[in-house]
PyMOL Python script that loads the backbone (N, CA, C, O; Angstrom):
from pymol import cmd

cmd.read_pdbstr("""\
ATOM      1  N   MET A   1       0.491  -1.205   0.053  1.00  0.00           N
ATOM      2  CA  MET A   1      -0.001   0.020   0.142  1.00  0.00           C
ATOM      3  C   MET A   1       0.694   1.171  -0.036  1.00  0.00           C
ATOM      4  O   MET A   1       1.726   1.209   0.635  1.00  0.00           O
ATOM      5  N   ILE A   2       0.487   2.098  -0.693  1.00  0.00           N
ATOM      6  CA  ILE A   2       1.023   3.308  -0.752  1.00  0.00           C
ATOM      7  C   ILE A   2       0.282   4.362  -0.243  1.00  0.00           C
ATOM      8  O   ILE A   2      -0.935   4.476  -0.384  1.00  0.00           O
ATOM      9  N   ILE A   3       1.334   5.484   0.615  1.00  0.00           N
ATOM     10  CA  ILE A   3      -0.063   6.314   1.313  1.00  0.00           C
ATOM     11  C   ILE A   3       0.970   7.663   0.668  1.00  0.00           C
ATOM     12  O   ILE A   3       2.200   7.707   0.664  1.00  0.00           O
ATOM     13  N   GLU A   4      -0.174   8.866   0.065  1.00  0.00           N
ATOM     14  CA  GLU A   4       0.640   9.473  -0.590  1.00  0.00           C
ATOM     15  C   GLU A   4      -0.355  10.907   0.138  1.00  0.00           C
ATOM     16  O   GLU A   4      -1.543  11.227   0.157  1.00  0.00           O
ATOM     17  N   LEU A   5       1.090  11.526   0.731  1.00  0.00           N
ATOM     18  CA  LEU A   5       0.159  12.823   2.220  1.00  0.00           C
ATOM     19  C   LEU A   5      -0.239  13.535   1.188  1.00  0.00           C
ATOM     20  O   LEU A   5      -1.422  13.876   1.217  1.00  0.00           O
ATOM     21  N   LYS A   6       0.500  13.916   0.134  1.00  0.00           N
ATOM     22  CA  LYS A   6      -0.061  14.969  -0.754  1.00  0.00           C
ATOM     23  C   LYS A   6      -1.528  14.725  -0.920  1.00  0.00           C
ATOM     24  O   LYS A   6      -2.092  15.711  -1.396  1.00  0.00           O
ATOM     25  N   LYS A   7      -2.264  13.781  -0.690  1.00  0.00           N
ATOM     26  CA  LYS A   7      -3.267  13.719  -0.654  1.00  0.00           C
ATOM     27  C   LYS A   7      -3.975  14.365   0.154  1.00  0.00           C
ATOM     28  O   LYS A   7      -5.152  14.548  -0.157  1.00  0.00           O
ATOM     29  N   PHE A   8      -3.497  14.867   1.351  1.00  0.00           N
ATOM     30  CA  PHE A   8      -4.000  15.249   2.575  1.00  0.00           C
ATOM     31  C   PHE A   8      -3.776  17.014   2.775  1.00  0.00           C
ATOM     32  O   PHE A   8      -4.239  17.858   3.542  1.00  0.00           O
ATOM     33  N   GLY A   9      -2.885  17.018   1.725  1.00  0.00           N
ATOM     34  CA  GLY A   9      -2.466  18.629   1.627  1.00  0.00           C
ATOM     35  C   GLY A   9      -0.664  19.030   1.316  1.00  0.00           C
ATOM     36  O   GLY A   9       0.252  18.207   1.309  1.00  0.00           O
ATOM     37  N   THR A  10      -0.597  19.906   1.179  1.00  0.00           N
ATOM     38  CA  THR A  10       1.135  20.555   1.262  1.00  0.00           C
ATOM     39  C   THR A  10       1.605  21.107   2.440  1.00  0.00           C
ATOM     40  O   THR A  10       2.797  21.398   2.538  1.00  0.00           O
ATOM     41  N   THR A  11       0.638  21.333   3.568  1.00  0.00           N
ATOM     42  CA  THR A  11       1.223  21.965   4.427  1.00  0.00           C
ATOM     43  C   THR A  11       0.165  21.000   5.693  1.00  0.00           C
ATOM     44  O   THR A  11      -1.041  21.019   5.938  1.00  0.00           O
ATOM     45  N   LEU A  12       1.312  20.237   6.258  1.00  0.00           N
ATOM     46  CA  LEU A  12       0.564  19.542   7.397  1.00  0.00           C
ATOM     47  C   LEU A  12       1.240  19.537   8.739  1.00  0.00           C
ATOM     48  O   LEU A  12       2.134  18.873   9.263  1.00  0.00           O
ATOM     49  N   ILE A  13       0.516  20.471   9.066  1.00  0.00           N
ATOM     50  CA  ILE A  13       1.005  21.731  10.383  1.00  0.00           C
ATOM     51  C   ILE A  13      -0.135  20.675  11.517  1.00  0.00           C
ATOM     52  O   ILE A  13       0.502  19.812  12.121  1.00  0.00           O
ATOM     53  N   SER A  14      -1.515  20.690  11.788  1.00  0.00           N
ATOM     54  CA  SER A  14      -1.878  20.450  12.705  1.00  0.00           C
ATOM     55  C   SER A  14      -2.114  19.441  13.790  1.00  0.00           C
ATOM     56  O   SER A  14      -1.843  18.250  13.638  1.00  0.00           O
ATOM     57  N   ARG A  15      -2.403  19.726  14.414  1.00  0.00           N
ATOM     58  CA  ARG A  15      -2.807  17.808  15.435  1.00  0.00           C
ATOM     59  C   ARG A  15      -4.014  17.292  15.246  1.00  0.00           C
ATOM     60  O   ARG A  15      -4.413  16.128  15.274  1.00  0.00           O
ATOM     61  N   GLN A  16      -4.550  18.312  15.048  1.00  0.00           N
ATOM     62  CA  GLN A  16      -6.659  18.214  14.364  1.00  0.00           C
ATOM     63  C   GLN A  16      -6.534  17.606  13.004  1.00  0.00           C
ATOM     64  O   GLN A  16      -6.994  16.496  12.735  1.00  0.00           O
ATOM     65  N   THR A  17      -5.952  18.304  12.227  1.00  0.00           N
ATOM     66  CA  THR A  17      -5.888  17.782  10.677  1.00  0.00           C
ATOM     67  C   THR A  17      -5.181  16.273  10.552  1.00  0.00           C
ATOM     68  O   THR A  17      -5.769  15.343  10.000  1.00  0.00           O
ATOM     69  N   GLY A  18      -3.937  16.154  11.092  1.00  0.00           N
ATOM     70  CA  GLY A  18      -3.487  14.668  11.170  1.00  0.00           C
ATOM     71  C   GLY A  18      -4.218  13.877  11.763  1.00  0.00           C
ATOM     72  O   GLY A  18      -4.406  12.716  11.398  1.00  0.00           O
ATOM     73  N   ARG A  19      -4.724  14.415  12.761  1.00  0.00           N
ATOM     74  CA  ARG A  19      -6.070  13.170  13.298  1.00  0.00           C
ATOM     75  C   ARG A  19      -7.524  12.847  12.278  1.00  0.00           C
ATOM     76  O   ARG A  19      -8.341  11.929  12.217  1.00  0.00           O
ATOM     77  N   GLU A  20      -7.345  13.948  11.667  1.00  0.00           N
ATOM     78  CA  GLU A  20      -8.346  13.674  10.676  1.00  0.00           C
ATOM     79  C   GLU A  20      -8.127  13.136   9.917  1.00  0.00           C
ATOM     80  O   GLU A  20      -8.899  12.275   9.496  1.00  0.00           O
ATOM     81  N   ALA A  21      -6.765  13.434   9.290  1.00  0.00           N
ATOM     82  CA  ALA A  21      -6.182  12.669   7.882  1.00  0.00           C
ATOM     83  C   ALA A  21      -6.121  10.586   8.438  1.00  0.00           C
ATOM     84  O   ALA A  21      -6.462   9.559   7.850  1.00  0.00           O
ATOM     85  N   PHE A  22      -5.676  10.793   9.431  1.00  0.00           N
ATOM     86  CA  PHE A  22      -5.543   8.869  10.038  1.00  0.00           C
ATOM     87  C   PHE A  22      -7.220   8.134  10.037  1.00  0.00           C
ATOM     88  O   PHE A  22      -7.597   6.996   9.758  1.00  0.00           O
ATOM     89  N   SER A  23      -7.835   9.158  10.408  1.00  0.00           N
ATOM     90  CA  SER A  23      -9.493   8.588  10.555  1.00  0.00           C
ATOM     91  C   SER A  23     -10.007   8.372   8.966  1.00  0.00           C
ATOM     92  O   SER A  23     -10.636   7.365   8.640  1.00  0.00           O
ATOM     93  N   ALA A  24      -9.655   9.463   8.001  1.00  0.00           N
ATOM     94  CA  ALA A  24      -9.895   8.467   6.631  1.00  0.00           C
ATOM     95  C   ALA A  24      -9.043   8.003   6.127  1.00  0.00           C
ATOM     96  O   ALA A  24      -9.216   7.845   4.918  1.00  0.00           O
ATOM     97  N   LEU A  25      -7.946   7.620   6.588  1.00  0.00           N
ATOM     98  CA  LEU A  25      -7.208   6.552   5.978  1.00  0.00           C
ATOM     99  C   LEU A  25      -7.533   5.036   6.656  1.00  0.00           C
ATOM    100  O   LEU A  25      -7.306   3.979   6.067  1.00  0.00           O
ATOM    101  N   ARG A  26      -8.204   5.159   8.232  1.00  0.00           N
ATOM    102  CA  ARG A  26      -7.913   3.467   8.745  1.00  0.00           C
ATOM    103  C   ARG A  26      -9.073   2.773   8.131  1.00  0.00           C
ATOM    104  O   ARG A  26      -9.081   1.579   8.429  1.00  0.00           O
ATOM    105  N   PRO A  27      -9.929   3.095   7.466  1.00  0.00           N
ATOM    106  CA  PRO A  27     -11.036   2.644   6.986  1.00  0.00           C
ATOM    107  C   PRO A  27     -10.120   1.656   5.594  1.00  0.00           C
ATOM    108  O   PRO A  27     -10.279   0.446   5.429  1.00  0.00           O
ATOM    109  N   LEU A  28      -9.067   2.663   4.626  1.00  0.00           N
ATOM    110  CA  LEU A  28      -8.264   1.418   3.478  1.00  0.00           C
ATOM    111  C   LEU A  28      -7.131   0.602   4.161  1.00  0.00           C
ATOM    112  O   LEU A  28      -6.399  -0.146   3.511  1.00  0.00           O
ATOM    113  N   LEU A  29      -7.000   0.816   5.769  1.00  0.00           N
ATOM    114  CA  LEU A  29      -5.926  -0.203   6.209  1.00  0.00           C
ATOM    115  C   LEU A  29      -6.440  -1.123   6.522  1.00  0.00           C
ATOM    116  O   LEU A  29      -5.565  -1.984   6.424  1.00  0.00           O
ATOM    117  N   GLN A  30      -7.785  -1.827   7.036  1.00  0.00           N
ATOM    118  CA  GLN A  30      -8.249  -3.005   7.323  1.00  0.00           C
ATOM    119  C   GLN A  30      -8.241  -3.503   5.740  1.00  0.00           C
ATOM    120  O   GLN A  30      -8.675  -4.654   5.686  1.00  0.00           O
ATOM    121  N   ASP A  31      -8.007  -3.166   4.897  1.00  0.00           N
ATOM    122  CA  ASP A  31      -7.863  -3.527   3.424  1.00  0.00           C
ATOM    123  C   ASP A  31      -6.009  -4.452   3.445  1.00  0.00           C
ATOM    124  O   ASP A  31      -5.738  -5.315   2.610  1.00  0.00           O
ATOM    125  N   VAL A  32      -5.112  -4.055   4.429  1.00  0.00           N
ATOM    126  CA  VAL A  32      -3.939  -4.558   3.566  1.00  0.00           C
ATOM    127  C   VAL A  32      -3.415  -5.863   4.525  1.00  0.00           C
ATOM    128  O   VAL A  32      -3.567  -6.065   5.730  1.00  0.00           O
ATOM    129  N   GLN A  33      -2.816  -6.564   3.602  1.00  0.00           N
ATOM    130  CA  GLN A  33      -2.466  -7.653   3.697  1.00  0.00           C
ATOM    131  C   GLN A  33      -1.157  -8.200   4.887  1.00  0.00           C
ATOM    132  O   GLN A  33      -0.408  -7.301   5.271  1.00  0.00           O
ATOM    133  N   GLU A  34      -0.985  -9.176   5.265  1.00  0.00           N
ATOM    134  CA  GLU A  34      -0.331  -9.445   6.144  1.00  0.00           C
ATOM    135  C   GLU A  34       1.345  -9.347   5.796  1.00  0.00           C
ATOM    136  O   GLU A  34       2.265  -8.828   6.429  1.00  0.00           O
ATOM    137  N   ASP A  35       1.318  -9.943   4.752  1.00  0.00           N
ATOM    138  CA  ASP A  35       2.681  -9.675   4.204  1.00  0.00           C
ATOM    139  C   ASP A  35       3.077  -8.310   3.548  1.00  0.00           C
ATOM    140  O   ASP A  35       4.205  -8.087   3.110  1.00  0.00           O
ATOM    141  N   GLU A  36       1.983  -7.371   3.521  1.00  0.00           N
ATOM    142  CA  GLU A  36       2.179  -6.080   2.447  1.00  0.00           C
ATOM    143  C   GLU A  36       2.972  -4.459   3.191  1.00  0.00           C
ATOM    144  O   GLU A  36       2.616  -3.437   3.777  1.00  0.00           O
ATOM    145  N   ILE A  37       3.886  -4.941   2.811  1.00  0.00           N
ATOM    146  CA  ILE A  37       4.581  -3.329   3.242  1.00  0.00           C
ATOM    147  C   ILE A  37       3.815  -1.550   2.953  1.00  0.00           C
ATOM    148  O   ILE A  37       3.451  -1.199   1.831  1.00  0.00           O
ATOM    149  N   ILE A  38       3.758  -1.093   3.578  1.00  0.00           N
ATOM    150  CA  ILE A  38       2.891   0.631   3.965  1.00  0.00           C
ATOM    151  C   ILE A  38       3.829   1.344   3.517  1.00  0.00           C
ATOM    152  O   ILE A  38       4.686   1.613   4.359  1.00  0.00           O
ATOM    153  N   GLU A  39       4.017   1.833   2.304  1.00  0.00           N
ATOM    154  CA  GLU A  39       4.902   3.213   1.949  1.00  0.00           C
ATOM    155  C   GLU A  39       4.179   4.170   2.396  1.00  0.00           C
ATOM    156  O   GLU A  39       2.976   4.297   2.169  1.00  0.00           O
ATOM    157  N   VAL A  40       4.910   4.955   3.105  1.00  0.00           N
ATOM    158  CA  VAL A  40       4.181   6.867   3.488  1.00  0.00           C
ATOM    159  C   VAL A  40       5.257   7.253   2.274  1.00  0.00           C
ATOM    160  O   VAL A  40       6.465   7.018   2.272  1.00  0.00           O
ATOM    161  N   ASP A  41       4.425   7.952   1.184  1.00  0.00           N
ATOM    162  CA  ASP A  41       5.626   8.573  -0.095  1.00  0.00           C
ATOM    163  C   ASP A  41       4.881  10.231   0.382  1.00  0.00           C
ATOM    164  O   ASP A  41       3.718  10.581   0.186  1.00  0.00           O
ATOM    165  N   PHE A  42       6.268  11.224   1.209  1.00  0.00           N
ATOM    166  CA  PHE A  42       6.237  12.506   1.317  1.00  0.00           C
ATOM    167  C   PHE A  42       6.417  13.148   0.395  1.00  0.00           C
ATOM    168  O   PHE A  42       6.490  14.341   0.691  1.00  0.00           O
ATOM    169  N   ASP A  43       6.597  12.826  -1.210  1.00  0.00           N
ATOM    170  CA  ASP A  43       6.853  13.756  -2.745  1.00  0.00           C
ATOM    171  C   ASP A  43       5.765  15.124  -2.065  1.00  0.00           C
ATOM    172  O   ASP A  43       4.940  15.101  -1.151  1.00  0.00           O
ATOM    173  N   GLY A  44       6.078  15.891  -2.699  1.00  0.00           N
ATOM    174  CA  GLY A  44       5.151  17.165  -2.865  1.00  0.00           C
ATOM    175  C   GLY A  44       4.731  17.869  -1.444  1.00  0.00           C
ATOM    176  O   GLY A  44       3.937  18.792  -1.259  1.00  0.00           O
ATOM    177  N   VAL A  45       5.381  17.265  -0.669  1.00  0.00           N
ATOM    178  CA  VAL A  45       4.851  17.679   1.231  1.00  0.00           C
ATOM    179  C   VAL A  45       6.284  18.974   1.403  1.00  0.00           C
ATOM    180  O   VAL A  45       7.506  18.823   1.426  1.00  0.00           O
ATOM    181  N   LEU A  46       5.501  20.072   1.486  1.00  0.00           N
ATOM    182  CA  LEU A  46       6.247  21.117   1.882  1.00  0.00           C
ATOM    183  C   LEU A  46       6.494  21.147   3.251  1.00  0.00           C
ATOM    184  O   LEU A  46       7.612  21.048   3.757  1.00  0.00           O
ATOM    185  N   THR A  47       5.393  21.292   3.877  1.00  0.00           N
ATOM    186  CA  THR A  47       5.704  21.369   5.596  1.00  0.00           C
ATOM    187  C   THR A  47       5.035  20.731   6.382  1.00  0.00           C
ATOM    188  O   THR A  47       3.833  20.963   6.509  1.00  0.00           O
ATOM    189  N   PHE A  48       5.766  19.634   7.196  1.00  0.00           N
ATOM    190  CA  PHE A  48       5.511  18.734   8.239  1.00  0.00           C
ATOM    191  C   PHE A  48       5.583  18.830   9.765  1.00  0.00           C
ATOM    192  O   PHE A  48       6.646  18.714  10.374  1.00  0.00           O
ATOM    193  N   SER A  49       4.699  18.992  10.205  1.00  0.00           N
ATOM    194  CA  SER A  49       4.758  19.514  11.662  1.00  0.00           C
ATOM    195  C   SER A  49       5.027  18.194  12.500  1.00  0.00           C
ATOM    196  O   SER A  49       4.792  17.057  12.092  1.00  0.00           O
ATOM    197  N   PRO A  50       5.587  18.544  13.806  1.00  0.00           N
ATOM    198  CA  PRO A  50       5.534  17.182  14.451  1.00  0.00           C
ATOM    199  C   PRO A  50       4.421  16.817  15.186  1.00  0.00           C
ATOM    200  O   PRO A  50       4.225  15.610  15.330  1.00  0.00           O
ATOM    201  N   SER A  51       3.486  17.773  15.787  1.00  0.00           N
ATOM    202  CA  SER A  51       2.027  17.628  15.980  1.00  0.00           C
ATOM    203  C   SER A  51       1.033  17.033  15.114  1.00  0.00           C
ATOM    204  O   SER A  51       0.146  16.367  15.648  1.00  0.00           O
ATOM    205  N   TRP A  52       1.049  17.199  13.628  1.00  0.00           N
ATOM    206  CA  TRP A  52       0.435  16.242  12.063  1.00  0.00           C
ATOM    207  C   TRP A  52       1.213  14.525  12.325  1.00  0.00           C
ATOM    208  O   TRP A  52       0.759  13.381  12.356  1.00  0.00           O
ATOM    209  N   GLY A  53       2.243  14.983  12.438  1.00  0.00           N
ATOM    210  CA  GLY A  53       3.136  13.658  12.299  1.00  0.00           C
ATOM    211  C   GLY A  53       3.228  12.116  13.153  1.00  0.00           C
ATOM    212  O   GLY A  53       3.402  10.972  12.733  1.00  0.00           O
ATOM    213  N   ASP A  54       2.993  12.762  14.766  1.00  0.00           N
ATOM    214  CA  ASP A  54       2.608  11.985  15.747  1.00  0.00           C
ATOM    215  C   ASP A  54       1.148  11.767  15.638  1.00  0.00           C
ATOM    216  O   ASP A  54       0.961  10.672  16.170  1.00  0.00           O
ATOM    217  N   GLU A  55      -0.107  12.289  15.181  1.00  0.00           N
ATOM    218  CA  GLU A  55      -1.125  11.981  14.976  1.00  0.00           C
ATOM    219  C   GLU A  55      -1.413  10.922  14.476  1.00  0.00           C
ATOM    220  O   GLU A  55      -2.106   9.989  14.881  1.00  0.00           O
ATOM    221  N   PHE A  56      -0.409  11.218  12.837  1.00  0.00           N
ATOM    222  CA  PHE A  56      -1.099  10.368  11.764  1.00  0.00           C
ATOM    223  C   PHE A  56       0.371   9.002  11.527  1.00  0.00           C
ATOM    224  O   PHE A  56       0.163   7.789  11.525  1.00  0.00           O
ATOM    225  N   LEU A  57       1.435   9.510  11.392  1.00  0.00           N
ATOM    226  CA  LEU A  57       2.775   8.732  11.355  1.00  0.00           C
ATOM    227  C   LEU A  57       2.441   7.662  12.954  1.00  0.00           C
ATOM    228  O   LEU A  57       1.852   6.581  12.947  1.00  0.00           O
ATOM    229  N   THR A  58       2.957   8.298  14.064  1.00  0.00           N
ATOM    230  CA  THR A  58       3.374   6.884  15.488  1.00  0.00           C
ATOM    231  C   THR A  58       1.749   6.272  15.265  1.00  0.00           C
ATOM    232  O   THR A  58       2.099   5.224  14.722  1.00  0.00           O
ATOM    233  N   PRO A  59       0.268   6.178  15.295  1.00  0.00           N
ATOM    234  CA  PRO A  59      -0.284   5.185  15.396  1.00  0.00           C
ATOM    235  C   PRO A  59      -0.003   4.140  13.615  1.00  0.00           C
ATOM    236  O   PRO A  59      -0.379   2.968  13.603  1.00  0.00           O
ATOM    237  N   LEU A  60       0.380   4.499  12.852  1.00  0.00           N
ATOM    238  CA  LEU A  60       1.237   3.488  12.271  1.00  0.00           C
ATOM    239  C   LEU A  60       2.557   3.146  11.943  1.00  0.00           C
ATOM    240  O   LEU A  60       3.035   2.527  10.992  1.00  0.00           O
ATOM    241  N   LEU A  61       3.084   3.728  13.015  1.00  0.00           N
ATOM    242  CA  LEU A  61       4.224   3.161  13.243  1.00  0.00           C
ATOM    243  C   LEU A  61       4.294   1.968  14.622  1.00  0.00           C
ATOM    244  O   LEU A  61       5.131   1.091  14.840  1.00  0.00           O
ATOM    245  N   ASN A  62       3.332   2.272  15.225  1.00  0.00           N
ATOM    246  CA  ASN A  62       3.275   0.930  16.497  1.00  0.00           C
ATOM    247  C   ASN A  62       2.235   0.594  15.880  1.00  0.00           C
ATOM    248  O   ASN A  62       1.495   0.638  16.863  1.00  0.00           O
ATOM    249  N   ALA A  63       1.230   0.141  14.642  1.00  0.00           N
ATOM    250  CA  ALA A  63       0.676  -1.133  14.473  1.00  0.00           C
ATOM    251  C   ALA A  63       1.378  -1.632  13.093  1.00  0.00           C
ATOM    252  O   ALA A  63       0.781  -2.582  12.586  1.00  0.00           O
ATOM    253  N   TYR A  64       1.993  -1.391  12.713  1.00  0.00           N
ATOM    254  CA  TYR A  64       2.523  -1.816  11.341  1.00  0.00           C
ATOM    255  C   TYR A  64       4.430  -1.928  11.926  1.00  0.00           C
ATOM    256  O   TYR A  64       4.919  -3.057  11.964  1.00  0.00           O
ATOM    257  N   GLY A  65       5.044  -1.085  12.203  1.00  0.00           N
ATOM    258  CA  GLY A  65       6.491  -1.096  12.525  1.00  0.00           C
ATOM    259  C   GLY A  65       7.149  -1.805  11.870  1.00  0.00           C
ATOM    260  O   GLY A  65       6.500  -2.061  10.855  1.00  0.00           O
ATOM    261  N   GLY A  66       8.448  -2.473  11.849  1.00  0.00           N
ATOM    262  CA  GLY A  66       9.256  -2.375  10.572  1.00  0.00           C
ATOM    263  C   GLY A  66       8.318  -3.211   9.384  1.00  0.00           C
ATOM    264  O   GLY A  66       8.778  -4.325   9.130  1.00  0.00           O
ATOM    265  N   LYS A  67       6.986  -2.809   8.567  1.00  0.00           N
ATOM    266  CA  LYS A  67       6.197  -2.722   7.591  1.00  0.00           C
ATOM    267  C   LYS A  67       6.092  -1.783   6.996  1.00  0.00           C
ATOM    268  O   LYS A  67       5.785  -1.699   5.807  1.00  0.00           O
ATOM    269  N   MET A  68       6.437  -0.556   8.064  1.00  0.00           N
ATOM    270  CA  MET A  68       6.321   0.869   7.278  1.00  0.00           C
ATOM    271  C   MET A  68       7.656   1.173   6.662  1.00  0.00           C
ATOM    272  O   MET A  68       8.636   0.513   7.006  1.00  0.00           O
ATOM    273  N   ILE A  69       7.742   2.018   5.878  1.00  0.00           N
ATOM    274  CA  ILE A  69       8.929   2.409   5.626  1.00  0.00           C
ATOM    275  C   ILE A  69       8.278   3.693   4.625  1.00  0.00           C
ATOM    276  O   ILE A  69       7.474   3.611   3.696  1.00  0.00           O
ATOM    277  N   LEU A  70       8.903   4.781   5.160  1.00  0.00           N
ATOM    278  CA  LEU A  70       9.196   6.298   4.587  1.00  0.00           C
ATOM    279  C   LEU A  70       9.484   6.744   3.535  1.00  0.00           C
ATOM    280  O   LEU A  70      10.701   6.568   3.590  1.00  0.00           O
ATOM    281  N   LYS A  71       9.223   7.420   2.129  1.00  0.00           N
ATOM    282  CA  LYS A  71      10.121   7.294   1.429  1.00  0.00           C
ATOM    283  C   LYS A  71       9.295   8.897   1.131  1.00  0.00           C
ATOM    284  O   LYS A  71       8.247   9.419   1.511  1.00  0.00           O
ATOM    285  N   ASN A  72      10.751   9.387  -0.008  1.00  0.00           N
ATOM    286  CA  ASN A  72      10.821  11.247  -0.257  1.00  0.00           C
ATOM    287  C   ASN A  72      11.242  11.927   0.357  1.00  0.00           C
ATOM    288  O   ASN A  72      11.378  13.134   0.159  1.00  0.00           O
ATOM    289  N   THR A  73      11.716  10.972   1.737  1.00  0.00           N
ATOM    290  CA  THR A  73      11.618  12.355   2.962  1.00  0.00           C
ATOM    291  C   THR A  73      13.029  13.270   3.017  1.00  0.00           C
ATOM    292  O   THR A  73      13.689  13.436   4.043  1.00  0.00           O
ATOM    293  N   GLY A  74      13.380  13.879   1.578  1.00  0.00           N
ATOM    294  CA  GLY A  74      14.423  14.494   1.510  1.00  0.00           C
ATOM    295  C   GLY A  74      14.143  16.481   2.275  1.00  0.00           C
ATOM    296  O   GLY A  74      15.009  17.241   2.706  1.00  0.00           O
ATOM    297  N   ASN A  75      12.998  16.653   2.181  1.00  0.00           N
ATOM    298  CA  ASN A  75      12.418  17.913   2.709  1.00  0.00           C
ATOM    299  C   ASN A  75      13.187  18.173   3.600  1.00  0.00           C
ATOM    300  O   ASN A  75      13.268  17.074   4.150  1.00  0.00           O
ATOM    301  N   PRO A  76      13.998  19.022   4.308  1.00  0.00           N
ATOM    302  CA  PRO A  76      14.551  19.532   5.822  1.00  0.00           C
ATOM    303  C   PRO A  76      12.909  19.575   6.832  1.00  0.00           C
ATOM    304  O   PRO A  76      12.764  19.075   7.947  1.00  0.00           O
ATOM    305  N   SER A  77      11.928  20.262   6.086  1.00  0.00           N
ATOM    306  CA  SER A  77      10.503  20.041   7.378  1.00  0.00           C
ATOM    307  C   SER A  77      10.198  18.524   7.887  1.00  0.00           C
ATOM    308  O   SER A  77       9.685  18.189   8.955  1.00  0.00           O
ATOM    309  N   VAL A  78      10.645  17.729   6.853  1.00  0.00           N
ATOM    310  CA  VAL A  78      10.393  16.320   6.935  1.00  0.00           C
ATOM    311  C   VAL A  78      11.040  15.883   7.887  1.00  0.00           C
ATOM    312  O   VAL A  78      10.517  15.316   8.846  1.00  0.00           O
ATOM    313  N   GLN A  79      12.412  16.109   7.741  1.00  0.00           N
ATOM    314  CA  GLN A  79      13.318  15.379   8.298  1.00  0.00           C
ATOM    315  C   GLN A  79      13.516  16.060   9.614  1.00  0.00           C
ATOM    316  O   GLN A  79      13.805  15.201  10.448  1.00  0.00           O
ATOM    317  N   ALA A  80      13.477  17.234  10.127  1.00  0.00           N
ATOM    318  CA  ALA A  80      13.363  17.706  11.307  1.00  0.00           C
ATOM    319  C   ALA A  80      12.324  16.968  12.343  1.00  0.00           C
ATOM    320  O   ALA A  80      12.545  16.569  13.486  1.00  0.00           O
ATOM    321  N   THR A  81      11.091  16.918  11.546  1.00  0.00           N
ATOM    322  CA  THR A  81      10.051  16.426  12.242  1.00  0.00           C
ATOM    323  C   THR A  81      10.220  14.677  12.832  1.00  0.00           C
ATOM    324  O   THR A  81       9.897  14.202  13.920  1.00  0.00           O
ATOM    325  N   LEU A  82      10.762  14.109  11.794  1.00  0.00           N
ATOM    326  CA  LEU A  82      11.241  12.888  12.186  1.00  0.00           C
ATOM    327  C   LEU A  82      11.922  12.681  13.327  1.00  0.00           C
ATOM    328  O   LEU A  82      11.701  11.941  14.285  1.00  0.00           O
ATOM    329  N   GLU A  83      12.986  13.623  13.029  1.00  0.00           N
ATOM    330  CA  GLU A  83      13.544  13.166  13.701  1.00  0.00           C
ATOM    331  C   GLU A  83      13.612  13.401  15.685  1.00  0.00           C
ATOM    332  O   GLU A  83      14.307  12.805  16.508  1.00  0.00           O
ATOM    333  N   ILE A  84      12.704  14.370  15.853  1.00  0.00           N
ATOM    334  CA  ILE A  84      11.599  14.674  16.943  1.00  0.00           C
ATOM    335  C   ILE A  84      10.736  13.294  16.990  1.00  0.00           C
ATOM    336  O   ILE A  84      10.770  12.545  17.966  1.00  0.00           O
ATOM    337  N   LEU A  85      10.100  13.088  16.037  1.00  0.00           N
ATOM    338  CA  LEU A  85       9.077  12.261  17.102  1.00  0.00           C
ATOM    339  C   LEU A  85       9.934  10.635  17.112  1.00  0.00           C
ATOM    340  O   LEU A  85       9.315   9.796  17.766  1.00  0.00           O
ATOM    341  N   GLU A  86      11.138  10.173  16.528  1.00  0.00           N
ATOM    342  CA  GLU A  86      11.394   8.983  16.314  1.00  0.00           C
ATOM    343  C   GLU A  86      12.309   9.245  18.259  1.00  0.00           C
ATOM    344  O   GLU A  86      12.415   8.308  19.050  1.00  0.00           O
ATOM    345  N   GLN A  87      12.818  10.716  18.563  1.00  0.00           N
ATOM    346  CA  GLN A  87      12.827  11.097  19.827  1.00  0.00           C
ATOM    347  C   GLN A  87      12.282  10.560  21.005  1.00  0.00           C
ATOM    348  O   GLN A  87      12.772   9.868  21.898  1.00  0.00           O
ATOM    349  N   THR A  88      10.695  11.222  20.738  1.00  0.00           N
ATOM    350  CA  THR A  88       9.771  11.481  21.649  1.00  0.00           C
ATOM    351  C   THR A  88       9.116   9.633  21.796  1.00  0.00           C
ATOM    352  O   THR A  88       8.992   9.144  22.919  1.00  0.00           O
ATOM    353  N   THR A  89       8.789   8.871  20.618  1.00  0.00           N
ATOM    354  CA  THR A  89       8.415   7.455  20.469  1.00  0.00           C
ATOM    355  C   THR A  89       9.590   6.672  21.177  1.00  0.00           C
ATOM    356  O   THR A  89       9.239   5.938  22.100  1.00  0.00           O
ATOM    357  N   GLY A  90      11.230   6.738  20.809  1.00  0.00           N
ATOM    358  CA  GLY A  90      12.138   6.176  21.098  1.00  0.00           C
ATOM    359  C   GLY A  90      12.101   4.892  20.191  1.00  0.00           C
ATOM    360  O   GLY A  90      12.469   3.828  20.689  1.00  0.00           O
ATOM    361  N   LYS A  91      11.592   4.946  18.631  1.00  0.00           N
ATOM    362  CA  LYS A  91      11.719   4.300  18.081  1.00  0.00           C
ATOM    363  C   LYS A  91      12.128   4.817  16.754  1.00  0.00           C
ATOM    364  O   LYS A  91      11.927   6.024  16.621  1.00  0.00           O
ATOM    365  N   THR A  92      12.699   4.151  15.648  1.00  0.00           N
ATOM    366  CA  THR A  92      12.913   4.372  14.550  1.00  0.00           C
ATOM    367  C   THR A  92      12.178   4.543  13.082  1.00  0.00           C
ATOM    368  O   THR A  92      11.479   3.557  12.850  1.00  0.00           O
ATOM    369  N   PHE A  93      12.152   5.324  12.247  1.00  0.00           N
ATOM    370  CA  PHE A  93      11.318   5.335  10.718  1.00  0.00           C
ATOM    371  C   PHE A  93      12.444   4.301   9.758  1.00  0.00           C
ATOM    372  O   PHE A  93      13.610   4.593   9.492  1.00  0.00           O
ATOM    373  N   ALA A  94      11.997   3.533   9.510  1.00  0.00           N
ATOM    374  CA  ALA A  94      12.795   3.065   8.736  1.00  0.00           C
ATOM    375  C   ALA A  94      11.887   3.966   7.050  1.00  0.00           C
ATOM    376  O   ALA A  94      10.728   4.361   6.917  1.00  0.00           O
ATOM    377  N   THR A  95      13.036   3.983   6.090  1.00  0.00           N
ATOM    378  CA  THR A  95      13.484   4.943   5.001  1.00  0.00           C
ATOM    379  C   THR A  95      13.710   4.306   3.614  1.00  0.00           C
ATOM    380  O   THR A  95      14.048   3.128   3.493  1.00  0.00           O
ATOM    381  N   LYS A  96      13.521   5.085   2.642  1.00  0.00           N
ATOM    382  CA  LYS A  96      13.661   4.284   1.273  1.00  0.00           C
ATOM    383  C   LYS A  96      14.304   5.309   0.411  1.00  0.00           C
ATOM    384  O   LYS A  96      14.577   5.048  -0.761  1.00  0.00           O
TER     385      LYS A  96
END
""", "prot")
cmd.dss("prot")
cmd.show_as("cartoon", "prot")
cmd.util.cbc("prot")
cmd.orient("prot")
């Protein structure tokens, strides 16, 4: 499964919209197969805040762990937020 974050917008900044985005994604996650990899694609994302990321990525990381891979994470805003989330969760995101 590929999750294109730009479908949720290019400026992902509030806790509330992160929670809403994850709620919108939740029904699709029911179709994920046992051996399926989840790719979260940051292509097109301009701004990515820790609050949005915590509401969206942290539940995915908790549920899918090593089966989740982040790609197109070169944006400095994305990189900084991922570092913060890794520090606060104590978990590491796999990137491609």
